[in-house]
N, C-alpha and C positions, 0 to 999 in steps of 0.2 A: 599422426596419432594412431596407435595400434588398435586392433579390434578389441583387445581385452579391456581397454578403457570404456568403450561403449557397453560391453557386456557387464562390467561392474555396475554401471549406471542402471542397466536393466534389472540386475539382481536386487539392488537396493530399492528400486521402484516397486518391484513385485513384493518385496518384504514390507515396504511401507503400506502398500495397498492392503496387504493382509493383516496389518497391525491394528488391533482393536484400540491400542493405546493412543496412537497418533493419527489414525485415519478411520473414523467411524463409518465412512461411506465411500463408495467407489468414486475415484477422481473423475470428474466429468470433462468432456471435451469443450472447446470454445472456438470461436471464429474471430480471431484478431490476427490475421496473417502477418501484417507488417511488424507489429510489436512482438509477435511470437518469434519471428526471425531475429529481431534485435536482442531479445532475451537469450536466445540460443547463442548469438554472437558474444554476449557478455560472459558466457561461461568459458569462452576461449579454449585453451588447451586442457581445461579441467572438465569439459563436457563429459558427463558420465558420473563423476563425483558430484558435480553440480548438476541438478536436474531441473530444467525448465518445466513448470507445472501450471497448466491453466485451471481455473476454477477450483483451487485447493480449499477444502472446507476446514478453515482454521478453527471455527467455533460453531457448534451445532446445537440443535434444539433438545430440550429435555425429552420430547417424545421419541427421538431417535435412540435414546438409551434404553428404552423398554425392550425386554428380551423378545417380545412378540412382533416387534416392528421390523419390517423389511428394510435392511440397511441401504438399499438402492432406491428407496421411494421416499419422497418428501410428503409429509402429511399436511393437508390444508389447515391453516390456522395454527401452525406450529410456532414455537418460540423463535426468537431472533437467531439468524444465521449470519456469520461473518465469512464471506467467500471472496478473497481477492481475485481479481480478473486474471492476473498472472503473478507467479512468484518463482523464486528459485529455492530449491531444497538442498540441504546438505545433511547427511546422516553419519552417525557413528554407531557401531554395533559390536556384539560379541558373538562367538560361535555358540549356537543354541544347542547343538547335539553333542553332548560331552563324550559320547561313545566314539566320535570320530577322532578324538585326540589330536585335533588339528589347530594350529594357530590361524588367525584371520588371514594373514598373508599367504599361508599355505593353501587355505581353502579357496581364496580368490584366484590363486594361480591355477587351480584346477578347473576354472570355469571355461566351458566351451559352449558353442551354440546349441549343442545337444544335451548339455549337463549344466543347468543354470544354478543349482544348489541353493536357491533362495530360502528353502525351508530350513536350511542349516544356519541361518543368520537371524539373530534377535536384535532388532533395532533398540538401542538404549538411549539415544539422544537424537533429536531432529531439530535442525536449525533452519530459519528462513532469513538468509542474509539480505534478500531483496523482496519488497512488496510493490506491486504495480497496479494502480487503479486506472482504468480506461473509461473515457466518456466519448460519446459519438462526436464526429467532427461538426464544427459549426458550419452554417451555410456559406457557400462560396459566392453567393449572390445576394448580399445584404442590401438594404436600402441605402445605407451610407456607412461611413467608418464608425459612427457612434453605435449603430446597431451591431456591427461586427464586433467592436470592442466590448460592448455590454454582454453579448453572448459568449465571447471567448473568456472574458474575465470571470463571468459567473460559472462557466463550466470548469475552468481551471481551479477556481476557489473551491468548488464543490468536490472535485477530485482530490484536492489537497486535504480537505477536512475529512473525507472518507478514509483515505489511506493513513492519515494520522490516527484516526479511531481504530483502524485495523492494527496498527503498531501498538497502540495502547492495549488492545485486546491481547495481542501476542505476549506482551510483557506481563499480563495479568493471569495467564494460564500456567498452572504449576509445572506441567511437563516441559515448558520452555524456559524454566527458571535459570538455565545455564547460559542463555543467550543475553548478551549485554548491549548489542547495538544492531541496527538494521538500516539499510538505505530504502527510503520511501520514494517512489516515483509516481507523479500525477501527470497523466497524459490526456490530451483532447485531440484526437486525430494526429496530425503531424506536429502539434505543439506539446511541449512537456517541460516539467521542472522537477527538481529532486531535492531531498534533504536527508542528511545523515542524522539518525536519531539514536540517542543513548537511552538506556533504561532510566537513568536519572532525569531525563527530560520530562518524565511523567510523575516525578516525585510529589508535585503539588496538586495532582489531579485525582489521587485516590484510585479506587477500583474502576475498571472499565464499566461504563454506564450503557447498558443494553438499550434502554429507551431512547437515549440521545442518538445512538447509532441508527435506530429505526427511523428517527426523524430525518437523518441525513439521507437515507434511502428513499424516503417519500416526503418531500418538502410540503406537500399539500395537506398532510395529516397533522392535526394539532395534538393528538394524543395517540399512544400506541397500545398501551395495555391497561387493563382494569386493575384495581387494587387487589383483586383476588387471583391475579395471574400466578400460576404455579411456579415455584422456585426451580432454577436449574439444578441438575444433579452435579454437574462439574463445578469445581471451585473456581472463583475468580478473586484475585487479591490485588492489593496495591503493588504495582510493578517494582517499587523501590524496596519492598519488604521481601527480599530474596531469602532471608533466613527463616521466614515463617510463611512459606508459600502454601501451606495447607489450611490456612484460616478461611473460613467460609464467608462469602460476601453477605453483608447485611443490606438488605434491599431498602431503597429509599422509601420512607413512609409516604402515605398519601398526603398528609399535611405538609411535609417538607416539599413534596413534588409540586403541590399547588402554590406554595410560597415561591419556589424557584420560577415557575411559569409566570407568576404575576410580576416578579422582579424583571424577568427577561422581556415581558410585554411592555412594562413601563420604560425600560431602557430603549426599546425600539421606538416607542412614541417620542421619547426625548430627542433621539437622533433625527427623526423626521422633522421635529419642530426646529432643531438647530440648523438643518440643511435647507435653507431658503434659496430660491432662485435669485442669484445675484444679477444685477443689471449694470454692473460696472464694466470697465474696459476689459478686464480679464475674461469675463463671460462673453463679451462681444467677440473677442479674439477667438475663443474656443468655438463659438457658433459659426463664425466665418470660416474657420478651418474645416469644420464638418461639412459645410456647404460646398467648399471649393475643392476638397480632396477627392480624387477619383482613383480607383484601383486599376492595376494592370489587368488586361483581359484574361491573361493566363495565370499569372503568379498572384493576383490579388493585391492586397496592400503591402507595401514594402516595409522593411524593418525601420527605416527612417520615418516613414509616415506613422507607423504605430508608436514609435518612441516620442515623436513630436506631439501626437495626440495625447499621450500619457502626461507629458509636461503641462500642456495647456489645460487639460481637465483637472489635474491635481491642483493647479493654481487657483481654481474657482470652486472646487468640490473637495472639501476637507475629508469627507468620508472616503472618497476614492483615493486620495493621497495617503490616507492612513493605511490602506490595504496594499497599494501598489507603489508607493513612493512617488517622489516628484521628479525623478530623472528618467532612467530607461526602464521600460516595461520588458524589453527583450534583452537577453544576455549579450554583452559586448563580444565581438569577434576579434578583438585585438589584444586583450590581456587576460591571462588565466593563472590561477594558483597551481602549485605543483601537486597538490593532493586534495582529497575531499576533507573538509573541515566540518566540525559540528557548528551549528549556529544558523538556523533559519533557512527558508526556501531560497533556492537559486532563482534568478530571473527566468522568465519563460524563454524557451529556445525552440527553433524550428528544425525538424530533422533535416540533415544534410548541411547545416551551417557549420562553420568552423568551431563555434562554441559547443554545439551539440556533439560533434565528433570528439572534441577534447574531453568532455565530461563523460561520454560513454567509455572512452579509454580509461579514465580515472576510476570509474565504477568497476571495469573489468579488472584493474589492478587491485582494487579493494576486495573483490571476490577471490582473487588469486591468494590473497593473504588469509582469507577464511580457510581455504583448502589446506594451505601449508600449516595452519595452526590446529587443524582437526583431522588427524589421520583416520583411516577407516576403522581400525581396531580401537575399541574403547577400553580404558584401563579400570573402569568401575561401572557398576550398575547404579542408576539413580532412581 
């Protein structure tokens, strides 16, 4: 890979950071070294056009839009923020300085380490082909496999729900109306799963709900905002409504909010009533397996132990089975599809496994297609 590729990435990164339209605040650093290296790897030969970015501020608070607000400071009590732990950016642009009389290719060819020319570039479209939400690793020294699986499944599910909400937000923001799909990755330490999402995946969900996203960030809070919370300045619209992306979000009324919360509370109570501790043979088999299963001192619980646990628990716990299925919890290392397809989350994978390596390669190929379909120079301003 020649040095110009990296320099192009630097130019676009500088242009994005300086862009009021796409980045209201300086991109922050983060400390996820393993996954940062993986995201860099996923960019492959297009590292530079594809830009691994930690803590990208996808959606920001109304307070940050005030002219007197320091763009590098977060105000306490500010509105909801949507900040993926890691993402990959891809930009298209036009030459901003008409006096140069240069095409984009000519301008990029003049980039050197002493002449980065980013002020001559105007970002016209920014895409996020990949969103990645990270959760801290689960304990390597649990009391038993049940505690390990409870912690792992809860963290994976939480990461999945949060990155799904981030994708919903992405498709609700007008400046990203040209983007039609994204790969969402949910990771918990060395464990991860992914899903390819299309804009139409959110056609029945309406506009991104900020309050529900805050609930995902803080599960202990029952409410997030008062009825008098100030409306955001930036528009959010239904992801499927790409032809009318400038319509303003109508906020959920207090009455509707209370009705929804009551419905959700009643549904949770019903699930608890339906899930009674069974004392039949299946429950006894699951209990015996939990008591008898011991982890490896170094590697922890094996793939077979985890998948066996999943089958036994799903057989006597319908709520568990509805979320994780009644077969394998972990992705098989023996049979793989040829490409990434739309349709639900993959099984969980452990970094370093054959399944993990295969799907990382597939995601890299997916990102390669993004670059091929989006040359640096844009043919129109949106």
